[in-house]
Backbone bond lengths (Angstrom), bond angles and torsions (degrees), N, CA, C in turn:
res aa  C-N    CA-C-N  psi(-1)  N-CA   C-N-CA  omega(-1)  CA-C   N-CA-C  phi
1 M - - - 1.471 - - 1.526 109.63 -
2 P 1.344 119.43 127.35 1.455 121.34 176.79 1.524 111.10 -57.22
3 E 1.348 116.25 145.57 1.462 120.25 -177.23 1.524 112.72 -60.17
4 S 1.327 116.24 -28.58 1.466 119.66 -176.83 1.528 112.73 -75.29
5 Q 1.343 117.41 -15.01 1.457 120.06 -178.36 1.528 112.01 -78.05
6 K 1.330 114.56 140.37 1.458 120.56 177.51 1.527 109.75 -103.64
7 K 1.332 116.28 141.58 1.460 120.98 179.45 1.531 110.39 -80.42
8 R 1.337 115.50 142.79 1.467 119.75 177.11 1.522 109.31 -150.56
9 T 1.308 116.79 133.19 1.459 121.46 179.42 1.522 110.41 -91.36
10 V 1.324 115.25 139.51 1.464 121.59 -179.01 1.527 108.52 -127.23
11 F 1.328 116.76 125.59 1.463 121.82 175.14 1.530 109.58 -97.89
12 I 1.324 115.67 135.87 1.456 122.30 174.42 1.531 106.29 -111.94
13 V 1.317 117.82 110.45 1.464 121.29 -173.03 1.531 109.52 -118.39
14 S 1.343 115.16 126.54 1.459 119.66 -175.90 1.523 110.86 -146.37
15 D 1.334 116.12 154.45 1.460 119.92 173.56 1.533 110.72 -86.67
16 G 1.338 116.10 -4.80 1.465 121.70 175.67 1.518 109.88 -115.37
17 T 1.320 116.28 -140.78 1.466 120.43 -177.34 1.521 112.90 -74.00
18 G 1.330 116.95 -24.84 1.461 120.31 -177.03 1.508 113.54 86.30
19 I 1.325 117.29 0.30 1.466 120.53 -177.31 1.525 111.46 -66.51
20 T 1.338 116.07 -40.53 1.475 119.58 178.46 1.519 110.53 -59.85
21 A 1.330 116.47 -48.65 1.462 120.81 -179.04 1.513 111.30 -65.02
22 E 1.335 116.89 -38.88 1.464 119.89 -179.46 1.521 111.33 -66.51
23 T 1.334 116.47 -42.32 1.466 120.26 178.31 1.524 110.72 -61.51
24 F 1.333 115.74 -45.56 1.467 120.15 179.02 1.526 110.74 -62.10
25 S 1.337 116.70 -44.26 1.466 120.11 -177.45 1.522 111.45 -64.27
26 H 1.338 116.87 -38.43 1.469 120.08 177.19 1.523 110.55 -58.41
27 S 1.340 116.04 -44.77 1.470 120.59 -178.65 1.520 111.38 -62.74
28 V 1.335 116.20 -43.30 1.466 120.45 -178.14 1.526 111.07 -71.55
29 L 1.328 116.90 -46.64 1.464 120.63 -175.26 1.522 112.61 -68.91
30 S 1.332 117.16 -24.21 1.469 119.88 178.73 1.526 111.44 -61.23
31 Q 1.340 116.40 -23.06 1.469 120.02 178.78 1.533 111.73 -71.45
32 F 1.338 116.47 -12.23 1.470 120.76 -178.05 1.535 112.41 -120.24
33 S 1.337 116.27 11.30 1.463 120.47 -173.06 1.529 113.20 -67.81
34 A 1.317 118.18 -18.76 1.464 119.89 178.46 1.523 111.55 -70.88
35 D 1.320 117.24 -26.50 1.462 121.31 -176.04 1.528 114.15 -108.95
36 F 1.360 116.57 -18.65 1.458 119.02 -174.99 1.533 111.83 -130.52
37 D 1.337 114.57 145.88 1.456 122.29 171.70 1.528 106.66 -107.81
38 F 1.338 116.40 104.66 1.454 121.45 -174.33 1.530 111.74 -91.77
39 T 1.311 115.96 135.24 1.463 122.28 172.03 1.516 107.91 -108.53
40 L 1.347 117.09 116.29 1.459 121.50 -175.90 1.531 110.86 -97.20
41 L 1.319 115.08 129.64 1.458 122.18 177.51 1.524 108.88 -120.11
42 R 1.344 116.33 112.88 1.467 119.70 -177.25 1.520 110.65 -91.89
43 E 1.324 115.86 131.45 1.468 123.23 178.32 1.536 107.91 -121.24
44 P 1.346 117.41 90.18 1.467 120.71 -177.29 1.525 113.01 -88.10
45 F 1.315 115.70 167.38 1.468 124.32 173.17 1.533 113.30 55.62
46 I 1.334 115.65 43.90 1.469 120.75 175.30 1.526 106.59 -86.90
47 T 1.333 115.09 89.87 1.468 121.10 -170.41 1.522 113.95 -112.24
48 S 1.334 117.26 8.22 1.474 119.84 178.93 1.522 109.44 -146.78
49 E 1.316 115.49 162.77 1.459 119.64 178.32 1.528 111.21 -65.97
50 E 1.336 116.97 -31.12 1.465 120.93 178.27 1.528 110.84 -64.43
51 K 1.337 116.58 -44.78 1.459 120.24 177.90 1.524 110.81 -65.77
52 A 1.320 115.52 -38.58 1.465 120.17 178.68 1.526 111.00 -62.87
53 A 1.340 116.47 -38.30 1.469 120.95 179.60 1.525 111.38 -64.10
54 K 1.340 116.72 -38.19 1.462 120.37 178.63 1.534 110.78 -66.56
55 V 1.331 116.14 -38.96 1.467 119.96 177.05 1.528 109.89 -65.08
56 A 1.333 116.43 -41.54 1.461 121.01 179.00 1.531 110.43 -60.12
57 E 1.329 117.33 -37.85 1.466 121.28 177.18 1.530 110.72 -62.59
58 K 1.325 116.54 -43.51 1.467 120.92 178.44 1.528 110.87 -61.84
59 I 1.328 115.19 -42.47 1.472 120.29 -179.08 1.527 110.01 -63.71
60 N 1.322 116.64 -45.88 1.466 121.01 -179.75 1.529 111.20 -63.62
61 A 1.339 117.00 -39.26 1.464 120.92 179.06 1.529 110.47 -65.11
62 T 1.327 116.28 -39.74 1.471 120.89 178.31 1.520 110.87 -65.59
63 A 1.331 116.04 -42.79 1.471 120.72 179.33 1.529 110.34 -60.98
64 L 1.330 116.09 -40.51 1.460 120.79 -179.52 1.528 110.72 -68.84
65 E 1.324 116.66 -43.95 1.465 121.40 -178.39 1.526 112.27 -65.79
66 E 1.338 116.67 -40.36 1.463 120.94 -175.83 1.525 112.74 -94.78
67 N 1.341 115.39 -4.95 1.467 121.07 179.28 1.523 112.33 58.84
68 T 1.324 115.70 31.11 1.471 121.37 175.91 1.522 108.06 -160.38
69 P 1.306 118.15 140.41 1.471 119.68 -178.89 1.528 111.68 -68.20
70 P 1.324 118.46 132.62 1.463 120.41 176.90 1.522 111.23 -70.86
71 L 1.318 115.67 160.15 1.462 120.98 172.97 1.525 108.36 -81.12
72 L 1.331 117.33 149.29 1.453 120.84 -179.92 1.525 109.78 -138.13
73 F 1.325 115.99 117.12 1.458 121.64 174.06 1.527 107.47 -99.62
74 S 1.326 116.81 128.42 1.462 120.67 -174.35 1.527 111.85 -127.86
75 T 1.354 113.90 141.01 1.467 119.98 167.57 1.531 109.35 -122.59
76 L 1.326 116.69 26.59 1.461 121.19 175.52 1.528 109.94 -67.04
77 V 1.333 116.21 141.58 1.469 118.86 -177.76 1.524 113.59 -115.49
78 K 1.322 118.57 -28.11 1.462 120.48 -179.01 1.532 109.34 -75.26
79 P 1.341 118.57 121.53 1.469 122.23 -176.29 1.529 113.54 -55.29
80 E 1.338 117.72 -39.96 1.466 120.09 -176.88 1.531 111.73 -68.92
81 I 1.343 116.69 -34.24 1.472 120.56 177.56 1.528 109.10 -74.54
82 L 1.305 115.19 -41.68 1.469 121.60 178.96 1.524 110.51 -58.49
83 A 1.329 117.19 -42.20 1.466 122.32 -176.54 1.522 111.69 -61.98
84 V 1.335 116.86 -37.90 1.471 120.62 -179.71 1.523 110.59 -63.29
85 V 1.325 116.53 -45.14 1.464 120.73 -177.99 1.522 110.82 -70.49
86 Q 1.322 116.47 -37.70 1.465 120.63 -179.02 1.529 112.56 -62.40
87 Q 1.318 117.26 -25.57 1.466 120.83 -178.45 1.527 112.72 -77.64
88 S 1.325 116.76 -8.92 1.464 119.75 179.05 1.529 110.40 -75.73
89 N 1.322 115.83 166.61 1.464 121.81 -178.00 1.525 109.36 -83.10
90 C 1.331 116.39 85.99 1.462 121.05 -176.67 1.527 110.58 -149.58
91 I 1.318 114.53 167.73 1.468 121.42 169.33 1.520 105.49 -95.47
92 F 1.322 117.09 104.42 1.463 121.91 -169.92 1.527 111.53 -88.29
93 L 1.343 115.98 127.37 1.460 122.41 179.92 1.527 108.06 -123.58
94 D 1.317 116.38 104.63 1.467 122.56 -175.57 1.524 109.62 -90.61
95 I 1.326 116.50 102.73 1.461 121.09 -175.28 1.517 111.63 -65.46
96 F 1.339 118.07 -44.55 1.460 121.52 -178.38 1.525 113.02 -79.77
97 G 1.340 115.64 -36.26 1.457 120.45 -170.26 1.517 115.31 -53.27
98 A 1.344 116.05 -49.72 1.464 119.69 -176.66 1.522 111.41 -62.33
99 C 1.339 116.57 -42.30 1.464 120.14 -179.69 1.519 111.32 -68.52
100 V 1.337 116.32 -42.43 1.458 120.49 -176.94 1.522 110.99 -62.66
101 S 1.335 117.20 -44.30 1.462 119.92 -178.41 1.523 111.32 -63.82
102 Q 1.331 117.17 -39.33 1.464 119.91 178.30 1.523 111.06 -67.77
103 L 1.340 116.43 -38.66 1.462 119.70 178.74 1.521 111.45 -67.88
104 E 1.324 117.69 -36.63 1.459 120.61 177.21 1.522 110.23 -58.98
105 T 1.340 116.24 -40.53 1.463 120.76 178.76 1.525 110.70 -68.94
106 A 1.341 115.25 -46.11 1.468 119.95 -176.80 1.525 111.85 -66.67
107 L 1.332 116.77 -37.75 1.467 121.15 -177.33 1.526 113.23 -92.82
108 D 1.339 114.84 -7.26 1.464 120.93 -178.03 1.532 110.55 53.67
109 T 1.316 115.86 43.63 1.468 122.52 -177.69 1.523 109.06 -146.63
110 K 1.307 117.05 137.02 1.458 120.51 176.53 1.529 109.78 -79.41
111 S 1.320 115.19 139.66 1.465 119.59 176.93 1.524 109.85 -73.27
112 R 1.326 115.69 160.92 1.458 121.29 178.40 1.519 108.44 -121.73
113 P 1.335 116.96 86.62 1.469 120.89 -174.58 1.522 112.48 -57.19
114 T 1.326 114.87 123.53 1.463 121.48 178.51 1.517 109.15 -138.30
115 I 1.315 116.71 127.57 1.458 121.80 -178.69 1.526 110.46 -63.67
116 G 1.341 114.90 132.93 1.459 120.30 171.20 1.512 116.11 89.54
117 L 1.336 119.07 -3.23 1.457 119.53 -177.48 1.520 112.99 -67.52
118 S 1.332 118.04 -20.61 1.459 120.33 -179.12 1.519 111.92 -79.21
119 H 1.326 118.06 -4.09 1.454 121.72 -178.72 1.523 109.75 -115.41
120 L 1.335 115.70 151.34 1.447 120.54 -178.24 1.526 111.35 -70.03
121 S 1.322 115.89 136.84 1.454 120.41 173.51 1.521 109.26 -73.90
122 A 1.337 116.18 144.05 1.466 120.64 -179.57 1.519 111.98 -63.24
123 S 1.327 117.08 -17.65 1.458 120.31 -179.50 1.526 112.85 -100.70
124 S 1.335 117.49 0.59 1.460 120.41 -176.80 1.529 111.23 -78.24
125 K 1.315 114.91 158.03 1.468 120.64 178.73 1.522 110.45 -63.61
126 Q 1.334 116.26 -40.44 1.457 120.04 -179.94 1.522 111.35 -60.70
127 Y 1.335 115.72 -41.03 1.467 119.63 -179.58 1.525 110.55 -67.19
128 R 1.329 116.92 -42.91 1.463 120.27 179.38 1.521 111.00 -63.12
129 N 1.336 116.74 -38.74 1.464 120.12 176.76 1.518 111.12 -61.75
130 R 1.322 116.03 -39.26 1.462 120.52 -179.44 1.529 110.85 -66.01
131 I 1.321 117.08 -45.95 1.466 120.88 179.65 1.527 110.50 -62.39
132 E 1.336 116.45 -42.29 1.462 120.85 178.74 1.525 110.81 -61.07
133 A 1.340 116.31 -41.20 1.468 120.82 179.58 1.518 111.16 -66.31
134 I 1.335 117.20 -40.74 1.469 120.87 178.94 1.521 110.50 -63.44
135 N 1.325 117.04 -45.55 1.467 120.51 178.78 1.526 111.26 -60.76
136 F 1.329 116.09 -42.17 1.463 120.39 178.67 1.526 110.52 -62.37
137 T 1.332 116.36 -46.14 1.461 120.96 -177.39 1.524 111.97 -63.91
138 L 1.322 116.98 -41.09 1.470 120.32 177.57 1.524 111.32 -63.49
139 A 1.331 116.30 -37.59 1.464 120.72 -178.74 1.523 112.23 -73.18
140 H 1.334 116.72 -22.59 1.470 120.73 -176.82 1.526 111.76 -115.42
141 D 1.327 115.39 34.85 1.462 120.69 178.28 1.524 110.79 -85.10
142 D 1.329 116.44 132.82 1.462 123.13 173.16 1.524 112.57 59.41
143 G 1.328 116.59 32.94 1.459 120.99 175.58 1.510 114.82 68.04
144 Q 1.347 117.63 18.07 1.458 120.00 -174.06 1.525 113.71 -74.90
145 F 1.337 116.99 -18.28 1.462 120.09 -178.70 1.519 107.50 -143.27
146 V 1.337 116.39 106.41 1.469 119.88 -172.85 1.524 112.73 -89.57
147 H 1.334 117.31 -17.90 1.470 119.28 178.80 1.534 108.99 -72.04
148 G 1.299 115.59 138.74 1.459 119.85 178.49 1.517 113.97 92.90
149 L 1.344 117.62 4.85 1.470 119.27 -179.89 1.526 112.04 -63.33
150 K 1.330 116.74 -22.04 1.462 118.84 178.88 1.529 111.21 -64.81
151 E 1.349 116.73 -20.08 1.463 120.53 178.28 1.529 112.58 -84.92
152 A 1.320 117.59 -9.75 1.467 121.30 -177.15 1.528 110.95 -67.64
153 D 1.324 115.52 142.40 1.458 120.56 172.03 1.525 110.14 -83.10
154 V 1.334 115.75 -31.70 1.461 121.52 178.93 1.526 108.16 -151.86
155 I 1.344 115.59 147.44 1.456 121.64 174.70 1.528 107.26 -124.23
156 L 1.330 116.24 112.29 1.456 120.90 179.96 1.521 109.55 -84.99
157 V 1.340 116.18 133.63 1.462 120.96 178.42 1.520 109.50 -124.47
158 G 1.330 115.59 151.83 1.457 120.52 179.21 1.515 109.94 163.59
159 V 1.329 116.24 174.24 1.460 119.99 -179.07 1.532 110.09 -70.74
160 S 1.302 115.60 163.82 1.462 121.43 179.20 1.512 111.63 -60.19
161 R 1.343 116.82 133.35 1.469 125.55 175.83 1.527 114.21 73.75
162 C 1.325 117.03 29.09 1.470 119.39 177.88 1.528 111.73 -97.73
163 G 1.342 118.02 -0.77 1.462 120.27 176.98 1.508 114.92 111.89
164 K 1.322 118.15 14.15 1.467 120.61 -176.26 1.531 112.32 -66.98
165 T 1.338 116.17 -47.39 1.471 119.45 -175.90 1.531 113.02 -64.41
166 P 1.346 119.71 -51.75 1.466 118.09 179.82 1.523 113.16 -61.26
167 T 1.335 117.20 -35.50 1.462 119.78 178.36 1.526 110.67 -67.03
168 S 1.334 116.54 -42.17 1.465 120.60 178.94 1.519 111.05 -60.02
169 L 1.336 115.86 -45.47 1.464 119.86 -178.75 1.523 111.66 -66.69
170 Y 1.323 116.92 -37.01 1.468 119.92 178.73 1.533 109.82 -64.58
171 L 1.328 117.11 -43.59 1.463 120.69 178.88 1.527 110.98 -60.61
172 A 1.333 116.04 -39.53 1.470 119.81 -179.86 1.513 111.63 -70.72
173 M 1.327 117.00 -45.53 1.458 121.05 -174.69 1.516 112.61 -72.06
174 Q 1.326 116.87 -38.57 1.462 119.99 -175.44 1.522 113.35 -89.31
175 Y 1.344 117.13 -32.77 1.460 119.77 -171.19 1.526 114.51 -125.00
176 A 1.341 117.58 4.30 1.464 121.77 -178.86 1.522 111.76 57.81
177 I 1.328 116.31 32.84 1.461 122.05 177.40 1.527 109.08 -90.09
178 K 1.315 116.33 129.16 1.463 120.62 176.33 1.532 108.01 -79.69
179 A 1.322 115.04 102.32 1.463 121.29 -173.97 1.518 110.65 -114.09
180 A 1.325 116.25 114.01 1.457 121.06 172.77 1.521 107.75 -94.91
181 N 1.334 116.86 160.77 1.469 118.70 172.26 1.513 109.85 -140.39
182 F 1.323 114.68 148.39 1.458 121.10 -171.34 1.523 108.98 -139.16
183 P 1.341 117.98 128.71 1.465 119.81 -177.59 1.529 112.41 -79.15
184 L 1.318 116.25 143.25 1.462 121.77 168.69 1.525 106.56 -96.50
185 I 1.325 116.80 124.65 1.470 121.85 -172.72 1.530 110.41 -120.70
186 P 1.354 117.53 165.80 1.470 120.89 -178.37 1.522 114.40 -51.31
187 E 1.336 118.57 -34.18 1.462 120.64 178.50 1.525 111.49 -61.83
188 D 1.321 116.44 -35.00 1.477 120.27 177.06 1.522 110.43 -66.71
189 F 1.320 116.35 -38.96 1.461 120.51 -178.34 1.527 110.71 -69.33
190 E 1.338 116.47 -36.69 1.461 120.29 178.68 1.528 111.08 -65.55
191 R 1.338 116.21 -37.76 1.466 120.53 176.50 1.518 111.34 -75.62
192 G 1.328 115.92 -25.04 1.460 120.29 -177.22 1.506 112.73 70.37
193 A 1.336 115.96 31.35 1.467 119.54 -176.83 1.523 109.86 -151.32
194 L 1.327 114.69 158.62 1.458 120.43 175.75 1.523 110.37 -68.01
195 P 1.337 117.67 154.54 1.468 119.63 172.79 1.530 109.73 -56.80
196 K 1.327 117.35 139.59 1.462 121.10 -177.33 1.526 111.98 -58.25
197 T 1.327 115.75 -30.29 1.469 120.42 -179.86 1.527 112.16 -58.02
198 L 1.339 116.75 -30.22 1.464 120.85 -174.02 1.528 113.33 -90.59
199 L 1.302 117.53 -15.90 1.467 120.63 -172.85 1.531 113.81 -56.68
200 P 1.342 120.18 -38.19 1.474 118.63 179.88 1.530 113.35 -70.11
201 Y 1.335 116.84 -9.96 1.472 119.60 -172.80 1.529 112.14 -121.79
202 R 1.318 116.09 32.69 1.467 120.52 -176.43 1.523 112.27 -56.46
203 N 1.341 117.03 -35.32 1.472 120.15 -177.63 1.526 112.57 -70.61
204 K 1.339 117.84 -11.24 1.465 121.66 179.82 1.527 112.23 -100.86
205 L 1.323 117.41 -3.44 1.461 120.84 -173.88 1.529 112.19 -80.82
206 F 1.319 114.87 139.78 1.463 121.36 171.57 1.522 106.81 -140.67
207 G 1.341 116.26 132.54 1.456 120.57 -174.48 1.521 113.75 -98.48
208 L 1.326 115.75 142.96 1.454 122.58 172.27 1.520 108.53 -118.29
209 S 1.320 115.46 138.02 1.462 120.63 176.26 1.523 108.53 -130.02
210 I 1.321 116.20 -176.85 1.461 121.01 -176.24 1.519 108.26 -164.21
211 Q 1.311 118.34 151.54 1.458 120.75 177.67 1.528 109.49 -67.18
212 P 1.340 117.95 136.70 1.466 121.14 -175.24 1.527 114.69 -55.76
213 D 1.333 117.82 -39.64 1.466 119.02 -178.89 1.524 111.38 -66.11
214 R 1.330 117.00 -37.60 1.461 120.35 177.02 1.524 110.44 -68.58
215 L 1.332 116.78 -39.76 1.460 121.11 178.58 1.531 110.23 -61.33
216 S 1.313 116.06 -41.43 1.469 120.61 178.14 1.527 111.21 -60.83
217 E 1.333 116.54 -41.78 1.469 120.50 177.96 1.530 110.68 -60.97
218 V 1.337 116.24 -46.76 1.463 121.04 -177.56 1.533 110.48 -63.83
219 R 1.326 115.86 -44.36 1.469 119.15 -178.62 1.529 111.78 -68.53
220 N 1.322 117.79 -32.57 1.461 120.62 178.56 1.522 112.05 -66.41
221 E 1.334 116.35 -26.48 1.462 119.42 176.34 1.530 110.90 -67.88
222 R 1.324 115.01 -27.78 1.464 120.25 -177.91 1.527 111.61 -94.01
223 R 1.335 116.62 -45.31 1.470 121.07 -178.33 1.529 108.91 -135.77
224 P 1.337 116.33 81.23 1.468 121.63 -175.04 1.530 112.64 -58.76
225 D 1.332 114.37 140.44 1.473 122.36 173.20 1.529 113.57 56.15
226 S 1.308 116.90 31.45 1.468 120.93 177.89 1.519 109.90 -101.52
227 Q 1.331 116.15 162.49 1.464 119.63 175.23 1.526 109.69 -61.71
228 Y 1.335 115.77 -36.98 1.466 122.96 178.53 1.530 111.42 -54.54
229 A 1.333 116.56 -35.39 1.462 121.30 -176.39 1.523 113.34 -98.59
230 S 1.322 117.72 -2.56 1.465 120.17 -176.52 1.524 111.15 -66.62
231 I 1.296 116.59 148.28 1.468 120.55 -179.74 1.517 110.88 -62.52
232 K 1.341 116.50 -33.41 1.472 119.98 178.99 1.525 110.58 -62.59
233 Q 1.349 116.35 -46.27 1.457 120.54 179.87 1.527 111.29 -65.54
234 C 1.320 116.05 -39.61 1.465 120.36 -179.62 1.527 111.29 -66.64
235 L 1.336 116.46 -41.11 1.467 120.32 176.57 1.525 110.54 -59.60
236 Y 1.328 115.63 -43.81 1.464 120.47 -179.28 1.526 111.29 -63.89
237 E 1.326 117.10 -51.07 1.458 120.28 -175.50 1.522 112.64 -64.97
238 V 1.332 117.03 -43.87 1.460 120.08 -179.45 1.530 110.50 -64.46
239 G 1.325 116.87 -44.96 1.463 120.51 179.54 1.515 112.22 -60.45
240 E 1.343 116.01 -45.33 1.464 120.23 -179.27 1.523 111.71 -68.58
241 A 1.324 117.06 -39.03 1.469 120.61 -179.86 1.525 110.44 -63.59
242 E 1.318 116.84 -43.43 1.466 119.91 -179.58 1.526 111.19 -67.32
243 R 1.346 116.55 -37.89 1.462 118.98 176.56 1.524 111.01 -63.58
244 L 1.339 115.96 -41.63 1.458 120.33 179.71 1.528 111.11 -64.14
245 M 1.319 117.29 -41.99 1.465 120.39 -179.39 1.531 111.27 -67.08
246 R 1.336 116.00 -38.41 1.479 118.42 177.27 1.523 110.13 -65.99
247 R 1.335 116.30 -43.09 1.463 120.42 -178.60 1.525 111.72 -63.75
248 E 1.324 116.00 -36.08 1.459 120.68 -178.97 1.530 112.79 -89.55
249 S 1.338 117.12 4.58 1.474 123.13 179.24 1.524 112.01 57.31
250 I 1.332 115.92 42.62 1.463 121.63 177.39 1.524 108.82 -95.03
251 E 1.320 116.85 126.08 1.465 120.45 175.26 1.533 108.43 -62.96
252 W 1.335 116.66 138.65 1.460 118.94 -179.37 1.522 110.48 -153.72
253 L 1.328 115.42 164.98 1.460 120.78 176.58 1.527 109.11 -147.61
254 S 1.321 115.48 161.80 1.460 121.60 176.57 1.524 109.27 -91.22
255 T 1.316 116.18 131.95 1.459 121.56 -179.25 1.526 113.17 -89.17
256 T 1.328 117.50 -2.21 1.463 121.83 -168.86 1.523 113.50 -52.62
257 T 1.306 117.32 -48.12 1.466 120.64 -175.31 1.524 112.84 -112.36
258 K 1.325 116.64 12.70 1.465 119.92 -175.50 1.526 111.15 -109.17
259 S 1.325 116.02 145.16 1.459 121.46 175.23 1.527 109.03 -79.00
260 I 1.334 115.86 164.26 1.461 120.52 176.81 1.527 109.94 -59.90
261 E 1.326 117.17 -36.94 1.465 120.90 179.17 1.525 110.83 -62.07
262 E 1.342 116.52 -43.19 1.469 120.57 179.83 1.523 110.94 -66.72
263 I 1.324 116.13 -43.34 1.466 120.42 179.80 1.525 109.93 -60.99
264 S 1.329 116.32 -48.28 1.462 120.91 -177.49 1.518 112.05 -62.63
265 T 1.325 116.85 -42.34 1.465 120.64 179.34 1.522 110.87 -62.97
266 T 1.337 116.50 -39.98 1.462 120.70 178.58 1.525 110.95 -64.51
267 V 1.318 117.10 -43.45 1.465 121.70 178.39 1.526 110.06 -59.16
268 I 1.326 116.55 -46.90 1.464 121.39 -179.15 1.523 111.16 -61.20
269 Q 1.333 116.29 -44.22 1.467 120.38 -177.28 1.521 112.06 -67.61
270 I 1.333 116.56 -46.79 1.458 120.34 -175.19 1.528 111.74 -67.99
271 L 1.337 116.60 -41.60 1.463 119.88 -179.14 1.528 112.82 -85.85
272 G 1.337 116.62 -8.65 1.467 119.91 179.44 1.512 112.71 63.76
273 L 1.337 116.16 40.53 1.461 120.23 -178.01 1.517 111.21 -68.78
274 K 1.327 115.99 147.60 1.460 122.64 -178.81 1.519 110.69 -118.28
275 S 1.312 115.35 145.61 1.457 120.21 177.57 1.520 110.54 -72.11
276 P 1.358 117.75 134.00 1.460 119.31 177.56 1.528 112.61 -66.72
277 S 1.341 116.47 -15.40 1.476 119.49 -177.46 1.521 111.89 -97.31
278 T 1.333 116.39 -44.77 1.463 119.57 -173.16 1.516 113.68 -111.55
279 G 1.330 116.67 -14.58 1.451 119.69 179.64 1.518 112.90 88.31
280 S 1.337 117.90 -1.95 1.462 119.72 179.91 1.516 108.88 -157.58
281 Y 1.348 114.87 170.70 1.456 120.40 174.69 1.508 108.68 -122.40
């Protein structure tokens, strides 16, 4: 941590998993990361006043220890639970509150706060679609199962360790997209053609690439000092993979400096993928 950075504790308090609040807080706090080193503490499933009181105790203890009130991002919806946490010594940031109050005015209707409505029910169609997509993606990881590719929404191709698996899983978990992935290997480059298995599904292909030096670093973490991880091998594979994708007119991007969220959003936009639940993203 640079000496100029100041430490600050951040509580993420939710009546659900807290993932929504944590994602939002990351986006907001990143605007201040040059000056502050934030420590995030997630407190999920705060569904009663008793649980809220225990969180308030933690917040007060932190404020006393650090001699400054911690930041608190909240997606709590029940007023009585919210009130307990608000009384603690913190800088309170109500993620839902500001939007809900404006919507109540715009819609001329009072909201009906209910715990857990922001999350998918295990019995909902959206949830079942997500589970089905995850199962499909796990079964079609790294080209291990070629049957059923006609059901894929997208097939990611690229050299080993360029980010295909994490991107596939993110697409399945977040968007219920059935994402298969298939490695491009030296044998493909020698033939100068895509694997025959993929030819019927050219319209579903999307390529991922990566800078050779970064690929070498990633591969060395898995198989140190191997030919597989050598910069020479990485230069060869990346160069050949990109040439093959250009020759086959496959849309592709480099994952080197992009997050999984950015990669996934680009894939969705370029291929025009649709949600199985809502018809859009």
